[in-house]
N, C-alpha and C positions, 0 to 999 in steps of 0.2 A: 503494499499500500504506500501511496506516496501523496502528499498534501502540496497543493500549489496555492497560494495564495496571489490574488490579483486585486490591485490597489490604484487609485489615481495618482497623480502628481501632488495632490493635496493630502493624500493617506486615507480616503475613503474607499470602502470596499467596492469592486464593481460587479454588480449582480449580473448573473446571466451571459456572462462572457465565456466562450468557446474555449476550452483548453485541451490539446492534444499533446499526448507524451508519445515520441516516436523513437523507434530504434532502426535498424537496417530494414527489416521485413516485416514489421508489425506495428501498430499504434493503438492507442487508448484515448478516448474522448470522454469527456465530462463537462457539464455546464457549472459555474459557480454559482454558491447558493446565497442565501441572505447575508451572509458576512464575508462574501468575496472568495471563498475557498472551493476548491474541487478536489474531492478526494478519489483518487483513481485507485481502484482495488486490485488491478493487475498492474505489471509494469514489464517491459522487455527484461528478459533474462540474458546472461552471459553474452552482451553486447558490451562493446568499447565506446560506441558514441551514441549518444542520447540529445534529443531536443525538445524543448517545450515551445510551442506555437499557442499564442494566444489572440483572439480577436472578439471583436465585439462593435457592431454598427455604431458610428458616431465617436469612436475611439481610434487612436492608432492602433497598429497591431504589431506584436513584438514574436520574434523567434530568436530564442536563446538556446544555446549548446549548455548542457549540464554535463558533470562529469558522472561516471558510475559511482564514486563516493557520495555524491549529493543524492542520488538514486537511493544509494544504501541507507544514506541517513534519515531518508524520506522526507525531508523537507528542506527543498531548495530555496535560495533567496526568493522574496517577493516578487513578483512581474509588476512593473508600473506601467499602465497606460495613459498616454496624454490625449485628454480630450481636445478637439480642434479648436482654433481660436477663430 
């Protein structure tokens, strides 16, 4: 299980953002909840390259590589989405 937190540049949670955790040949999707977190119960195993992609209409999108250690720790750093000006 891995938890991804999605916040705005002001620190507010982003509700309903799509979060994808992907590896070489597989991916897992979950939308963020009322506190801006997506809990992915499955995760790619035995891969050296991972990526978190986050998007929501009206915000910038983010594509962030994460290390296997961050996946093992189950809580990578929060993903910050910027609202358009």
